[in-house]
C-alpha positions in Angstrom: 6.6 3.5 22.1 3.9 1.8 24.1 4.7 -1.0 26.5 2.6 -3.4 24.5 4.5 -2.7 21.3 7.8 -2.7 23.1 7.0 -6.2 24.4 6.1 -7.2 20.8 9.5 -6.4 19.6 11.0 -9.2 21.7 10.8 -12.8 20.5 7.2 -14.0 20.7 6.4 -16.0 23.7 4.6 -18.7 21.7 6.9 -19.9 18.9 4.4 -21.9 16.9 0.7 -22.2 16.5 -0.1 -18.7 17.8 -3.5 -17.1 17.1 -3.3 -14.3 14.5 -6.0 -11.7 14.7 -6.6 -8.6 12.6 -9.1 -5.9 13.1 -9.5 -2.1 12.9 -7.8 0.1 15.5 -10.5 2.2 17.1 -9.3 3.5 20.5 -6.7 6.2 20.8 -4.3 3.6 22.4 -4.7 1.3 19.4 -4.2 4.2 16.9 -1.0 5.2 18.8 0.1 1.5 18.7 -0.2 1.2 15.0 1.8 4.4 14.6 4.4 3.0 16.9 4.6 -0.2 14.8 4.9 1.9 11.6 7.7 4.0 13.2 9.6 0.9 14.4 9.6 -0.5 10.8 9.7 2.4 8.4 11.8 4.9 10.4 13.9 2.9 12.9 14.5 -0.3 11.0 14.3 0.5 7.3 15.0 4.2 7.4 12.5 4.8 4.6 11.4 8.0 6.4 13.7 10.3 8.5 11.6 11.1 11.6 8.0 9.9 10.9 5.9 8.3 8.2 2.9 10.2 9.4 1.2 12.1 6.6 -2.1 13.8 5.7 -3.9 10.4 5.2 -3.4 9.7 8.9 -5.5 12.7 9.8 -8.3 11.8 7.4 -11.5 10.4 9.1 -12.0 7.9 6.2 -8.7 6.1 6.7 -9.0 2.7 8.4 -6.0 1.5 10.4 -5.8 -2.2 11.0 -3.7 -4.0 13.6 -2.5 -7.5 13.5 -1.7 -9.5 16.6 0.2 -12.7 17.1 -0.6 -14.7 20.3 -2.1 -11.5 21.7 1.0 -9.3 21.0 0.8 -6.4 18.6 2.7 -7.6 15.5 1.8 -5.5 12.5 -0.3 -2.7 10.9 -1.7 -1.6 7.6 -3.9 1.4 6.6 -6.4 1.7 3.8 -8.6 4.5 2.4 -10.9 5.2 -0.5 -9.4 7.0 -3.5 -12.6 7.3 -5.6 -16.0 6.4 -4.1 -17.8 6.5 -7.4 -15.4 4.0 -8.9 -15.0 1.9 -5.7 -11.2 2.4 -5.8 -9.3 2.0 -2.5 -5.7 2.2 -1.6 -3.8 0.1 0.9 -0.4 1.2 2.2 2.0 1.2 5.1 1.8 -2.5 5.6 4.4 -3.5 8.2 5.1 -6.4 10.5 7.6 -6.2 13.4 10.7 -8.3 12.7 10.0 -11.1 15.3 6.6 -11.8 13.8 7.5 -11.9 10.1 8.2 -15.7 10.3 4.7 -16.3 11.9 2.6 -15.3 8.8 1.1 -12.1 10.2 1.5 -10.2 6.9 -0.9 -12.2 4.7 -3.8 -12.0 7.2 -3.2 -8.2 7.4 -3.4 -7.9 3.6 -6.5 -10.2 3.5 -8.1 -8.0 6.2 -7.4 -4.8 4.3 -8.9 -6.3 1.1 -11.9 -7.6 2.9 -12.5 -4.3 4.8 -12.4 -2.3 1.6 -14.8 -4.8 0.0 -17.1 -4.6 3.0 -17.2 -0.9 2.6 -18.4 -1.2 -1.0 -15.0 -1.0 -2.8 -14.4 -2.9 -6.0 -10.7 -2.6 -6.5 -7.7 -1.8 -4.3 -4.3 -0.5 -5.4 -1.0 -0.4 -3.5 2.6 0.6 -4.1 4.7 -2.4 -3.1 8.4 -2.4 -2.2 10.2 -4.4 -4.9 11.3 -7.2 -2.6 7.6 -7.8 -1.6 6.1 -8.1 -5.1 6.2 -11.9 -5.1 4.4 -12.0 -1.7 1.6 -9.9 -3.1 1.4 -11.9 -6.4 1.0 -15.0 -4.2 -2.0 -13.3 -2.5 -3.7 -12.6 -5.8 -2.5 -9.1 -6.6 -1.4 -8.1 -10.1 1.4 -5.7 -11.2 0.4 -2.6 -13.1 2.9 -0.7 -15.2 6.6 -0.3 -14.5 8.3 0.0 -11.2 8.6 3.6 -9.9 10.6 5.3 -7.2 8.9 6.3 -4.0 11.0 7.9 -1.2 14.0 6.8 -3.2 13.1 3.1 -3.2 11.7 1.0 -6.1 8.0 0.3 -5.7 5.6 -1.6 -8.0 2.0 -0.5 -8.4 -0.3 -3.5 -7.9 -4.0 -4.1 -7.7 -6.6 -6.6 -6.7 -10.3 -7.0 -7.2 -12.2 -6.7 -4.0 -14.8 -9.2 -2.6 -18.5 -8.3 -2.4 -19.6 -6.5 0.8 -21.0 -9.7 2.3 -17.9 -11.8 1.6 -15.7 -8.9 2.8 -17.7 -8.6 6.1 -17.5 -12.4 6.7 -13.8 -12.4 6.1 -13.4 -9.5 8.5 -15.3 -11.4 11.2 -13.1 -14.5 10.7 -9.9 -12.6 10.9 -11.1 -10.7 14.0 -11.9 -14.0 15.7 -8.4 -15.3 14.7 -6.7 -17.9 12.7 -3.9 -20.3 13.7 -0.5 -20.2 12.1 
């Protein structure tokens, strides 16, 4: 695990009013950091996966990995990718926030950034499979449940969707979240 992520697992140095930023991971170090965050949450903490949550999507050049920071520390990650270009359908998944940052509101800006990014790329709708305990959080963010709960890696998940903003609105939201918001 990178030193920056290891520092992020400690209690945040700024307890209130920290700047939250979200933007795409572009460097190899940032891509490694988002994988480290996912490993810390999905493998080490939640044991959703045995050794790694890495899959074929991580090797796809169309996948966009986003990083969320709180007060400069790496705090969370999410990935998104197009499912159907012709229909404008995108998928968001692997949303995770390191435990010390969950009380600081990093998750919502990460979800907003994923939605904005897919919209900026011309998408019209995003789907995600949400762990059952997190459904209310997504409903609060404007997502809608689709169908019945299903099992994914042995855990109940709910398929949910949201309409995406126009490319202009998505791009503007991406810029705002990259510049940062106070929590």
